[in-house]
N, C-alpha and C positions, 0 to 999 in steps of 0.2 A: 123281405124274402120269406117265402113260405117254409114251414118246418120240413126238414128232409125226411124221407121215408126210412133211410138207412144211414147210420153213422158209424164210423170207426174211430176209436180213440186209442192212440199208442203212447205209452208213458216212458219215463226216463229209465236208465239202466246202465249208463256207461258203455264202454266198448263191448263187453261181453253181452250186455243186454241188447245192443244193436245187432250183434251177430245172431243171438237167439231169436229175436223177433223176425229178422230177415230169413233165417232158416225156416221158421214156422210158416211165414207167409209164402215162401218159395215151395215148401212141401205141400201146403194147401193148394196152391195153384196147380201143382202136378196131379192133385187129386180132384181137380175140377172146381175148386172153390177159390175165387179171386177176391180177396178182401179189398183190392183197389177199385172195385166197382161201386163202393159206397158213394152215396150222394154227397156226404160230408166226411172229410178226414181231418181229425185233430191230431197233430203230431207234436209231441213235446220232447225236447232234448234228444235222447237216442231215438225216440219215436218220431221226431221231426225228420231224421235221416231216412228211416224206413218208410215213413208216411209219404214223404216227398217222392221217393222212388215208386211206391205203389200208385199214388194218385196220378203220376205222369206216365204210368204204363211201362215202366222200365223192366227189363229182364233182371231178376234178382240173382241169377246164377253167379254173377261176379262177386257177390257177398261171401261166397263159400270160402274164398281165400284171396281177398283183394290184393292187388299188386303192391299197394303201399305197405301191407303187413310183411312182405318179403324183403322190403328194403330197396326196391327199384322204382319207387314212386315217391310222391311227396309224403312226408312223415308228420304225424300229429306232434305238437309240442310235448315235451316231457313234463310229467306231472311234478308238482311241488307238494310233497306230503305235509310239510309244515304249514303251508298256506291253507291246504285243505283242512287241516286240523283246526286252524283258526276259524274257518267258515263253519265247520260242524259245531264248534263251541258256541258260536253266535246263534246258530239255528236251534241248539239245544238249551238256550238260556231262558226260554219262556217269554221272550219279548213279543210285543204286538207285531203282527206280520209286516206292517209297513216299516217299522223301525228295524226289524231284522233284515229286511231287504236293503235298506239304506246302508246298514253296517257292512253287510256282505258286499254291497256295491263298492264301498270304499276299499275293502280288501282287494277286490278285483282290479280296481283302477290303479292300485299300486303296482300291479303286474302287467299293465298295458305295454304291449310290444308290437310295433307295426309289422316287423318281419315274421314273428311267430303268428300273428293274426292272418297274414297273407297265406302262410303255410296251412293254417287250419282251414281257411276257406277253400283252398285248393284240394285238400283231402276230402272235405264235404262234397265239393262239386264232383269229384271223381266217383265217390260212392253213390251219390244220387243219380248221376249220369246225365244231368241236364241242368241248365240255369234258367229254364223257362217254366213258369207256373202252369199248372194244368188248366185247360180251357173248358173241359167237359164236366168237371166236378169241383166242388169247393174244398180248398185246402186251407186250414187255419194253423198258424205257427205262432205260439206265444213266446215272449221273451220279457226281460226286465231291464229297464233303463238303469244303468249302474249309478249314475249321479244322483237321481231322485228316488230310486227304488220303485218307480211307477211301472206297473205291467203294461205291455202292449200286446196286441194280437194282430199279426200281419196276414194278408191274403193277397190275391193277385192284383187287387186294386191299390195296394199300398206303395207301389213304386219302389219296392225293395227287391234287389236280385235274389232269386230263390236260394242260391248257395250261401249268400250272406245271411239270409233269414235262418236257414238251417244251422249254419255255424254259430250264430248268436244264441239260438235256442238251446244249443248243445255245449255252450261254453261255461261249464261249471268252474267257478274260481278255484284255482289251484291245480285243476286238470287242464285248463285251456285259458288263453287270454281273452279279455273282453273283445267284442267285435264292433267296429265303428260302422254306423249307418247314419248318413245324413249329418255327420259331425258330432254324433253322440255315441257313447259306448253302451253295448248291451250284453247281458249275461243270461244264463240258463233259464229257460221258460218254466222249469219245474219249481222255481222259487215263487212263481205266481200262485199255483195251487196244485202241486203234484202232477197228476196226469191230466188235469184241466178238463175233466169230463163235463163240467158245467157248460162248456162251450158247445156241447152236443145236446143240450137240453131241448126237448121237443121232438126228437127223432122217435119214430115208432119202433124201430129196431136199432139197438146199440150193441156193438161188440167192443169190449174193452180189453186191450192186450197190455199186460203189465209184467215186465220181466223181473221186477223187484218184489212183487207180491208173492205171498205164500198161501193165500186163501182168497176166496171170492169176497168182494165187498158186501156189506150187509144189505138186506132187502130194503132197509130204510133209505140208504143212499141211492139205491137203484130207483126206488119209487119217487124220490125227490126230483129225478130227472124227467119224469113224465113219460118214459118209454114203456111201450106195451111189452117188449121183450128185451132183456139184457142178458148177454152172454159174456162171461169173464174168462179170458184165456190167460193162464199164468203157469210158471214152470211146474211140471210134475216132479216126482222124486228124482228121476234120472236127469232131467234138465237142471234141477236145483244143484245136483252134484257137479255138473259141468260148469255151472255158473258160480260155483263156490270159490274159484280162484280169485286172486286179488284183482278187482276191477279198477284200481286207482291209477294204474300206469298205462295210459293209452299207447305207449310206444312198445309195450310188450306184446308180441304177436302170438304167444303160445296159447292163450286162452280162447282166441277167436275161433279157430277151426272147430274145436270140440263143442263150443257153444252153438255154432251154426248147425252142426250135425245133430245136436240134441234137439234143437228146434224142429229140424226136418223130421226126425223120428216121431216127435210128439204130434206132428200134423195129422197122423192117422186118427188118434183119439180126438183131436180138435175138430176134425171133420164130422165125427159123430155128434159132438156138442152143437155143431152148426146145422145139423140135418133138420130140414124143415124151416130153418131160420134164414139161411143165406142161399142165394141161387147157386146151383151146381151147373157148371158148363159142360 
């Protein structure tokens, strides 16, 4: 496959990160800039949710206050702070990446729960708005196989339902159960390589949206991707304040709406960053 002219990479960020990215993308659409027109979309964890909705052309308005957050739809499983603490302890221990992934995978498998998994997939399907992969553009969704710690990258040819791929990529151990695909369990795609921008290598124009970042990546990292133009979108001061609420409990709806609104407001400045880089409709 030839290198894409334009690529969009959306990174992890938990529930509030999902809301902020959706608000930013929705606000940009209202200003004539549709990030979903990228030739290639790489969506990781929270970014898998928003990326799948963008790549399939869904209206993002329902992200403003999704029905599930009001309690009248399927609910995400409740977080387990102790298990999340175990995961962060492993990730902060300086282990080789493959060993860290295997250990995190074992922690995740201890919390495997078929009923909670079904609820998670239902929530993701409702947010994305479809279970069909996009036909017009390439969407890549990374995840990690919990048993071996091996990363995978799914696309429309992988024979994996879109909602299951999104759910698996956003299943951070302690915040969500592992998701079974083809008889194996998978966990959060950010464990592969953060925002996984390497999957967009070769694109001439790359836009990276990272709700957890507080500054743009270094020029060395951008140059390594081979892109002629790289634009990084990350929370400004006002958005960072909205995102400062506890992201660890996906069942808490209070942070969602402020994060979405902050992203929407930041779209005005983001449009200026994208001027001359991204097509304006």
